[in-house]
Structure formats: structure tokens, C-alpha cells
NUFIMI-262682 format. One record per residue: x, y, z of N, C-alpha, C in turn. Coordinates in steps of 0.02 Angstrom, whole numbers, plus 32768, in hexadecimal, padded with zeros to 4 digits. Layout:
REM NUFIMI-262682
XYZXYZXYZ;...
REM end
This chain:
REM NUFIMI-262682
802A7FC48000800080008000802C803E8000;802880647FCA804D80A37FC6802380DB7FE3;8045810F7FFB8021814B800E800C81727FD1;803581727F9C802581957F5F804581747F23;8020816E7EED803B815C7EAC8036819A7E81;806F81B07E66807381EC7E3D807881D67DF4;804981ED7DCB804881DA7D85806482137D5C;80A0820A7D4080C0823E7D19810182537D38;813882507D12817A82617D2B819582A07D0B;816A82D17D02818183137CEE819983397D2C;81AC83787D2481C3839F7D5E819183A07D98;815083A67D88811D83A87DBD811A83667DE2;811B832E7DBC811982ED7DDC815782DF7E05;819182F37DED81CF82E97E1281D183147E51;81B683517E4D81B3837C7E898185835D7EBD;814E833D7EA68121831C7ED5814382DF7EF5;816A82BA7ECD818E82807EE881C182967F1C;81E482CB7F0E821782E57F3C81F682FA7F7E;81BC831D7F79819983337FB5817F82F77FDC;816782C37FB8814E82877FDA818782647FFF;81C0825F7FDF81F9823E7FFF82108265803C;821382A88036822882D2806E81F882CA80A9;81B882BD809B818682B580CF8184826E80EB;81AC824180D081AE81FC80E8817581D180CF;815681E58097811E81BE807C81378187804D;810F81538049811D811D801980FD81317FD7;812481367FA1810C814F7F61812F812B7F28;811581337EEC8138811D7EB0811D81497E77;814981577E478136817D7E0C8131814C7DD1;80FB81507DAC80F181267D7180EE81537D34;811981477D03811E81717CC8811D81467C89;80F381567C5980ED812C7C1E812481387BEB;814A816D7BF28181817B7BC581C181817BEE;81EE81AD7BD9822B81B97BFE822181F17C31;825081FB7C5D824D82317C8E824C82747C69;822282A17C80821582E37C61820E82DD7C15;81E082B37C0081D782A57BB981C482E37B91;819C830F7BAE8189834C7B8A81C683767B79;81F4837E7BA9823183A47B9C825C83817B68;825C833F7B6A828183197B37826783297AF1;822683377AEB820883467AAA8217838D7A93;823283B77ABE824383FB7AA9827783F97A71;8279842D7A4782AB842F7A1282F3842C7A2D;831F840C7A09836584087A1B8383844E7A21;83A6845B7A5883C6849B7A62839A84D27A7D;835A84C37A8B832D84F67AA5834885147AE6;834085557AEE835485787B2B8315858C7B51;8313857B7B9082D9858B7BBA82D385D67BC5;829685EC7BCC828986327BDF8299863D7C29;828C860A7C518296860E7C9A82E086097CAC;82F286257CE48336861F7CFF833B85DC7D24;837885C37D30838185817D4F835E85797D92;836185AC7DBC834385A57DFF82F7859E7DFC;82D885B27DC5828E85AF7DC08275856C7DA7;82A285427D8C828C85017D7482B084C87D97;82D884D87DCA82F984A47DF282C7848A7E25;82D5844F7E4182A7842E7E6F82C784267EB4;829D84297EE782B584207F2B82EC84527F3B;8320843A7F5B835884657F6D839684527F44;838A84347F0A83C1841F7EDE83CA84537EA7;840184787EA6840A84AD7E75841784927E2F;840384B87DFC841184A87DB7844D84D27DA0;848184B27D8B84BD84D47D7484BD84D77D28;84C385137D0B84C3851B7CC384FE85467CAD;850F85437C6E8547856A7C55853485B27C46;84F885BE7C2E84E286017C1D84B3861E7C52;848F86527C3E846086717C6D842286467C76;840F86227C4183D385FA7C4383E285B37C2A;83BF85827C4483CE853D7C3283B7852A7BEC;83DB84FD7BCD83C684E07B8E839E84A17B9B;837E84897B668359844A7B6B838684127B85;83C3840E7B6A83F083D97B7C840683DE7BC5;8411841B7BDD842584257C2383EB84137C52;83AD84237C3D837384127C66836983C77C69;836F83A57C308368835C7C2F839A833C7C5F;83D883527C5A840C83357C8583FD83447CCF;83E583807CDE83D683927D2383A083657D40;8369835C7D1C833283357D38834582EB7D40;836D82D17D138385828C7D1B83B182867D59;83DF82B67D62840B82B57D9C83E482C07DDC;83AE82E87DD8838482F37E12836582B27E2A;8349828C7DFB832B824C7E0C835F821D7E2A;8399821C7E0B83CE81EE7E2283EA82037E66;83FA82427E6E841982597EAD83EA82567EE8;83A982607EDB8379825E7F11835B82187F1D;836E81EA7EF3835681A57EFC830B819F7EF3;82EF81C47EC582A681C27EBB829181817E98;825981677EAD823F81297E8F8214813A7E53;822F812F7E18820C813F7DD9820D81037DAB;81D380EC7D9881CD80B47D6981BC80D17D24;81EC80D17CF681E080EC7CB381C780B57C84;81AC80CB7C4C8191809F7C19815D806E7C37;8133808B7C5F80FC80657C7E80BD808F7C79;808C80777C55804F809D7C48801680877C74;7FF780B87C967FBD80AA7CC07F81809D7C93;7F5E80657C9F7F2480537C767EE2805B7C9A;7EE480637CDC7EA6806C7D007EB0807E7D49;7E8080A37D647E8080B57DAB7E3A80A87DC7;7E3780837DFD7DF780747E1C7DFE80797E68;7DC680737E8B7DC880777ED47DB080BA7EEC;7DC380CA7F2A7DAC81087F497DE381237F76;7DD781607F8E7E0881827FB97E1E81547FF1;7E5F814A7FF87E7A811F802C7E8A80D98013;7E6D80C57FDA7E7A80827FC07E6C80807F75;7E9B809A7F4E7E9680987F057EBE805D7EEB;7EAA80447EB27ED280137E8E7EE580307E4A;7F24802E7E3A7F3D80477DFA7F58800C7DD2;7F4080077D947F577FD17D687F827FF17D31;7FB87FCF7D217FE67FE97CEF80077FB07CC9;80287FC37C92804F7F937C6B80957FAF7C63;80C57F8A7C7E810B7F9D7C7B812D7F7C7C3F;81577FA27C1D817C7F877BE481A87F4C7BFA;81C07F4E7C3781EE7F1B7C4F81CB7EE47C76;819C7EF77CA4817E7EC67CD081387EB07CBD;811B7ECF7C8A80D77EBC7C7680A27EDC7CA2;806B7EB87CAE80337ED37CD480467EDE7D1D;80357F197D3680447F2B7D7C80047F457D9E;80027F3D7DE07FCB7F587E097FE87F797E47;7FCC7FB27E597FE17FD67E957FA47FE67EBF;7FAC7FE27F017F7A7FFC7F2E7F96803B7F4F;7F6D806E7F527F8580AE7F6C7F4D80D47F8D;7F5F80FC7FBF7F2D81257FE07F1A81627FB6;7F4B817E7F937F3F81BA7F6B7F5C81B27F25;7F4181D77EF67F5A81D77EB17F69821F7E9E;7FA4822B7E817FB7826D7E697FC182697E1E;7F97828C7DF97F9B828C7DB07FC582C87D99;7FFD82B97D7A802A82ED7D60803C82DB7D18;800882CE7CF0801182B17CAE802082E57C77;802083257C88803083577C567FF983617C23;8007838D7BF37FD4839D7BC17FF183A07B7B;802B837F7B70804C83867B30805383447B09;8038830E7B24803F82CF7B00800A82C67ACA;7FD382EC7ACD7F9E82E67A9C7F9D83257A71;7FB883217A357FBB835B7A097F76836A79EB;7F6683AA79E47F2983BE79C37F2F83AF7978;7F038386795F7F03837679187ED883A978F2;7EEE83B978B67EC983E9788D7E8C83C9786D;7E928389785C7E59836578407E4F837277F6;7E86837777D07E80838277887E9983447762;7E82833A77257E9B830276FD7EE7830676F6;7F0882CD77007F5082CA76F87F7782D37739;7F5482E177707F7882EC77AE7F9B82AD77C6;7F85827477AE7FA3823477C27FE38224779A;7FF4824C77698030823F7741806F8242776C;80A2821A775B80DF821977848106825B7782;80F682877753811982C8774E80FE82FB777F;80CA82E877A680A8831777D480BD8308781C;80D0833D784080E68336788680BF836678B3;80B6835178F28096837C792380C78391795A;8104837B7954813A838F7981817783A17956;81A083CD797081DC83E2794B821A83D47975;824C83B57956828983A4797A82C483CF7965;82D483D17924830B83F9790C8303840578C1;8328843778A7831F844B7862834B8428782F;837F8407784583B183EC7817839583C277DE;8365839477E9834F836977B18329838D777A;831883CD778382EB83EE7755830D84227729;834F841F77258375844B76F9835D844476B1;8353847E7690833F8480764982FC845E763C;82D0845E766F828D84417667825884787671;821E846D765281E5849B765B81BD84837697;81BB84AD76CB819D8499770A816584CA771D;812C84AF773180F584D8774A80F084D07795;80ED850977B980E185097801809C8526780D;807184FF782D802D8514783B8029852B7884;80118568788F800C858378D2802F85C678D5;802285EC790B803F862F7910805686427955;8059861279838071862279C680BB861179CB;80D686167A08811F86117A10813D85D179F3;811D859879FE8139855979E5813D85597999;81098573797881098575792F813D85A67915;814285E0793581718613792081B985FA7928;81C985DC7961820C85C4796D821D858A793D;81EB8561792E81F5852B78FD8206854878B9;81E0857A78A481EB859A7863823185B9785F;824685DC7893828785FC789382C085C97892;82B7859378B782EB855F78B882F1853D7874;82B8852F785582B88511781282D9853F77DF;82C9857F77E382E785B077B5833385B077BC;834C85AF77FA839485B1780583B6857077F1;838E853B77EB83AA84FB77D483A884F57788;83908529776783918529771E8351851276FD;831A850D772382DA84FA770682B7853876E8;828C852C76B782618561769C821F855E76C3;8214859076ED81DF858C772081A485B8770E;8169859A7712812A85BF770E810385B4774E;80E785E9776A80BE85E377A6807585F07794;804985C877AF800185D177A77FE285DD77EB;7FC1861777F27FA2862878327F5D86447825;7F2C862D784C7EE7864078407ED786877857;7F0386A6787C7EF786EA78947F1B871D7868;7F0A875D78737F278792784B7F6A87AB7866;7F7A879978A47FBA87AE78C27FD1877978F3;8012877478FC802E8744792C8022875D7973;8010872F79A07FFF874179E5802187127A16;802E872C7A52804887027A87808D86E77A7A;80B6870C7A5680FA86F67A45812C87167A74;816086F27A868195870D7AB081AF874E7A92;81B687807ABB81C587C37AA2820687C87A7C;8237879D7A8C827787A17A6A827887787A29;824387527A1D823F872979E0821A874E79A9;81E7877579BA81BD8796798981E487C27958;821387ED796E82388816793D825F87EC790B;827A87B47922829F878778F58270876E78BE;8235875878D28205873F78A181F087767870;81E087B0788B81C987E7786081FF87FA782D;823E87FA78428274880A7814827C87D677DD;8273879677EF827A876177BE82408764778B;8205877677A381CC877D777581D687BA7748;81ED87F1776481F7882F773E822B88257706;825E87FF7713829287F476E1828287BC76B1;824A879976BD82358763769082538720769F;8276871976D6829486D876E7826086A676FF;822A86BE771F81F28694773581B286B27718;8189868876FA8148869E76E0811386927714;80EE86C7772580B886C17756807586CC7734;804B869977368007869E771A7FD786A77754;7FC686E677627F9886F477987F5086E87782;7F2386E177B27EDC86D477A37ED586987775;7EFD866677807EFB862B77547EEF85EC777D;7ED385BB775C7EC7857A777C7EDE8543774D;7EFA850E77697F0F84D577427ED384A97732;7ECA849976F37E8F847376DE7EA0842B76CA;7EDB842176AE7EED83DD76987F3983D87693;7F52839C76A57F9A838E769F7FA28357766B;7FC9836576387FD6833476048020831F7607;803282EF75DE807682D475E280AB830875D2;809E833375A180D08364758D80B883AC7590;807D83B875AE806283FB75B4802E83FF75EB;801B843C75FC7FE68447762D7FB484787610;7F76847376277F4184A076117F2C84CA764D;7F2F850C76437F1B853A76787EE385687660;7EBC857F768E7E8885B1767F7E9D85F276A0;7EA6862576797EBC866676927E848697768A;7E6F86B576C37E3886E476C27E4E872A76D5;7E1F875776D47E2D879D76E67E1D87AB772F;7DFB877D774F7DE7878777947E03875077C0;7E0E876177FE7E298731782E7DF886F87839;7E1286BC783B7DE9868178487DF6866A788F;7DC5867278BB7DCB865D79007DA8861B790A;7DB185FE79457D9185BE79547D4585C2794E;7D2985F8796A7CE085FF796B7CC586127927;7CED863678FF7CD4864E78BF7CE286207884;7D0685E978907D1985BE78597CDC85A17836;7CAB8589785C7C6F856A783E7C48859E7816;7C4185DA78317C1D860F780E7C40862177CD;7C82862177CE7CA8863277927CA085FD775D;7CA085BE77727C96858877427C52858E7720;7C1F859F77487BDC85A8772C7BDA85E276FC;7BFD8619770D7BFE865376E17C218643769F;7C56861976A37C79860576667C4A85E07636;7C2085B576527BF2858F76297BBF85BE7608;7BA785EF762E7B77861F76147B96864A75DE;7BD8865775E47BF9868375B47C0286627570;7BFF8621756E7C0585FE752E7C4A85E07524;7C4F85AE74F97C8E858B74EF7CC485B874D3;7CB285E874A97CE58612748A7D09863C74BE;7CE3865A74ED7D02868375217D2D8658754E;7D15861C755E7D3C85F0758A7D7E85DD756A;7D7C85D075277DB985BD75047DEC85F57503;7DD4863375027E02866C75027E2D866E7540;7E16865175767E3B865375B57E65861475C0;7E6285E675927E8885A875997ECF85B0757E;7F00859975A57F46859F75927F67855B7599;7F87854575647FAB850575637FF58515755D;801D84FC758C8065850A758B808D84C97592;80C984C7757680F4848C757D8103847F75C7;8108843F75D88116842F761E813583EA7625;816783E87651818783A876618176838F76A8;816E83BF76D8816083AD771D813083E1773C;810983C9776C80D983F5778F80E383EC77DA;80E9842477FE80EB8422784780AC84457861;8080841E788080428439789C804F844B78E5;8063848878F18073849F7935803584C27952;8001849B795C7FBF84B6796F7FAC84A679B7;7FDC849579E07FCE848C7A277FBD84447A39;7FB1843B7A797FA483F87A957F6D83FC7AC9;7F5183C27AD97F1C83BF7B0A7F2B83867B3C;7F10838B7B787F1883547BA87EF383167B91;7F0682DE7BAE7EE6829E7B9D7EA3829A7BC1;7E7082B87BA27E2E82BC7BC27E0F82787BCE;7E1282497B9E7DF582067BAC7E1381E57BEA;7E5581EC7BF37E7581CE7C2E7E5B81EF7C6E;7E5782317C6E7E3D82547CA97DF682407CB8;7DCD823F7C857D86822C7C8F7D8081E57CA8;7DAE81B97C937DAC81747CA97DB9816C7CF4;7DDA819E7D117DE7819C7D597DAD81B87D81;7D7C81D67D5E7D4481F67D817D4E82417D89;7D88825B7D757D9582A27D7A7D6D82C67D44;7D4882FA7D587D2183217D287D4E83537D04;7D40835C7CC47D67838B7C9B7D3783BD7C7C;7D4783FE7C837D1D84327C677D21842F7C1B;7CE884267BF97CE9841C7BB17D0384587B89;7CFB84947BA47D0E84CF7B7E7D5984DA7B79;7D7F84C17BAB7DC884CD7BAA7DF184907BC2;7DCF84587BCF7DF0841A7BE57E1584227C27;7E0184517C507E1F84597C927DFF84267CC2;7E2783FB7CE27E0C83CB7D127DF183F07D50;7DB983D97D697D9C83F77DA57DC883E67DE0;7DE0841A7E027E0C840F7E3C7E0D844D7E68;7E2084447EA77E26847A7ED67E69849E7EC8;7E6984DE7EB97EA785017EA77ED885077EE2;7EC084FC7F1F7EEC85017F597F0C84BF7F6C;7EE484897F697EFD84477F7D7F0D841A7F41;7EF1842C7F067EF984067EC87ED483C37EC9;7EA883B97EFA7E7F837D7EFB7E4783857EC9;7E3B83517EA17E0783537E6E7DC283487E8C;7D9083427E617D4C83327E797D4882EC7E96;7D7A82C27E857D7E827E7EA27DAA82817EE0;7D9082787F1B7DB9827A7F587DF5824B7F53;7E3082667F637E6C823D7F627E92823E7F21;7E75825B7EEC7E9882627EAD7EAA82AB7EA3;7EEA82B97E9B7F0282FD7E937F1A83097E4B;7F1483487E367F29835D7DF37F5F83927DFA;7F9B83877DDE7FD083B97DE37FF283C37DA0;801783F97D9A803D84077D5E8015842C7D29;802E842C7CEB800E84527CB57FC884387CA6;7FBA83FA7CB87F7883DF7CAB7F4184057CD0;7F5284287D067F21844E7D2B7F0484877D03;7F27849C7CCE7F1084D47CA57EEC84BD7C66;7EE6847C7C5B7EC484637C207EE4847B7BE0;7EBB84977BB27ED584B07B737F0084EE7B7C;7EF685127BB47F1A85517BBF7F5C85417BE3;7F8485167BC47FC184FF7BE57FF585367BED;7FED856D7BC8801D85A47BCD801785C87C10;7FE385B97C377FDC85D87C79800585B57CAF;801A85777CA1803F854F7CD28083853D7CB4;80B7854D7CDA80FB853F7CC4811D85137CF9;815B84FF7CEB818084D87D1C818784FF7D5D;819485417D5781A185687D938166856C7DC4;812885677DAC80F085667DDC80D5851F7DE7;80DB84F37DB680C184AF7DC080ED84867DEF;812C84987DF6815984747E238144847D7E6C;811884AF7E79810084BC7EBD80C184957ECD;80A384767E9B806484537EA7806D84167ED3;80A083ED7EC480AA83AF7EE980B283B87F34;80DD83E77F4A80E383F37F9280A284067FB3;8077842B7F908036843E7FAD800984017FB3;800D83D37F837FE583967F877FFC836C7FC2;803D83647FCA8057833D80028043835C8044;8045839E8047803083C180857FE783B28094;7FBD83B180617F7683A3806A7F6C835A807F;7F92832D80617F8D82E680737FA082DC80BD;7FD482FC80D37FEB82F481177FB8830F8149;7F91833F81337F60835D81607F2183328166;7F1B8301813A7EE182D5813C7EEE82978165;7EBA8278817C7EC0823981A07ED28201816E;7EF881D281847F098198815B7F4D819C813B;7F6D81D8813C7FB181DE81227FD982008157;801081E0816A803981FE819F808281F5818E;
REM end
């Protein structure tokens, strides 16, 4: 019988494990991928916006060469943190079900090495993140092998025609990296202007567009992906989530000739759909945790992080649902200690 089973070995889950160990609790972390898998998926060479002290855990300092840590330095730090603190983390083990009630939950999982596993635990801490499920555009051709929803590095795309879909920081940084690797980059964004971009990145993008190094198709939507080209619809007005259906209806009313005038077909070798990610809603719902349909935010107490299911806690970026930009490592690393504090204040955990 564990005091807590922590699902997810990102920074939030590791901070919770550290707090549980410091409190003398019996715990284990179960992770279906590698340690800090989301950070592993970041582009090679990425530099964090945060300073080292804001993304370090516990009282273990992060040592970096520059002012801010790189992806590689962060990966090394979190691995060393797990090792030096002796944290119990089972990687490549996927949770398949959670049943029971507060004080006596059963967790079922499948380990790559040991096969089917079962745990009994008094509490469950969900720190599963919100980046494993990419938002799909839902257009013909999205299943082609030339289409990606994550970006790693620009080297393979030298002298290739690449389309980047999206207009926020991840899309912009992807486009700039591809351009510097020698790709011919086109960006498609449904809005009329870029928004929510890191302030030091925007001037770089604007200069590349002004000089013609990157083509930006604003107020555009991707309609079809073909083997050697893509089809886009370029309009004069911004296409938002709520207005997309109305615009489609207006296009039909305008007639085929007008609709064809807005269609653009361009050569293409690769497509990066940098359109964001969502939490694993089916998994959350399977535990009994309610999720707000409008933004996929799990129902939870913002002070204790306990969900609507007594004994199940929600921590990390998953607490913000689709609005993951509101939660970063620097604030989510504080969630776990608060959960442990709440657990200790309850009967049944000492």
C-alpha cells in the first residue's frame, strides 16, 4: 500500500515525488515515456525563457554555462536530480486504469519490462501534462508521413519547401529554425497578425518576412495536403475558431468562382502543424475526474489541487487544460509540495 502513486515524471511529478520522499511517504512515479518527456520533445538547442533557479527542483541547484538553461542542460539536470535524490520512477510504464476510492485506489498499468502491474495506494497524483496529444487540423492528407505535429531540428529540411501552420511562439520559432537550416519556409496563420509571441522573437520574424526570406500567408487556412503540394484558402478577413463555420457557409453562398479565387496551391515537401496540444481528456474522464468542455480544464481545488474525486489530485500544466501557457515549470513545480501538505493534514496519511 503506497501513500501516493504519481502518474507522470515531468518537473511537476518529480517535484511531488521529492516532496513525498522528504515527508517520509511511500510513493512511486509511473511514467509511460522517458523522464521529462515533454522537455525531451523540445527542439534541439532550445534556450529556456526562465532562469535556472526558476526551473530547478527542491534544494538542488541547476548549473548552466549561460544565463539561461538549454534543453540539453535541463534534460541532464532532471536526470541527475532523480538519480541524486534516489527518487523511485518507473519509466516506460503506461497506466491503463484507476479504480477504487479515497484511501484505497487500485492502479493498473503495463510496463515495457515487467508487463502487467497493479498498485494499491491511498492517494493518486495526476501529473500527465498537456503536450502528448497534438491538436489535429483534420484535413485530407494529414496522415501522410511528410506531416509532423512536433519539431525537433531543422537540419533534414535543407533546400526543401516547408509549410509551418500556426502563428504562436512554437510555430514562429520552428519557422525561423527551418529558415536558418536552409529550408524555403511558408507560414500559414488564420489570423491577421501574430499574437502571443516572445518579445525578442517577433522582430526577427518580421525582418525575415520583410526581406522575403519567409513567406507569411495571413488569414489563411490549410485545406489539403498532397504528396508534392498543399492547398490553402487565403481570405481577406481573419478566420477565428468561432467564425470558421460562418465563413465556410458564406463561401458556399458566394459561389464556386469566388471560392476558387481564394484557393492557393504551392509546392511542398514537409508540413509542420504547430497548432497546440490538449490534455488526455479520455484518460481523465476514465478516472472520474470532470473536465470542463469549453477549455478542457480538469475540475480541481486551486488551493489543494484535489479534483472532484476525493483522493485524486491534478498538478502541473494539465491544471490549465488548453490554456497551457498559463502554467510553466516555475509555478507547476510548487503544486506537488502543496498536495503533500494537504495529504499530511488529512487522516490516513502520516
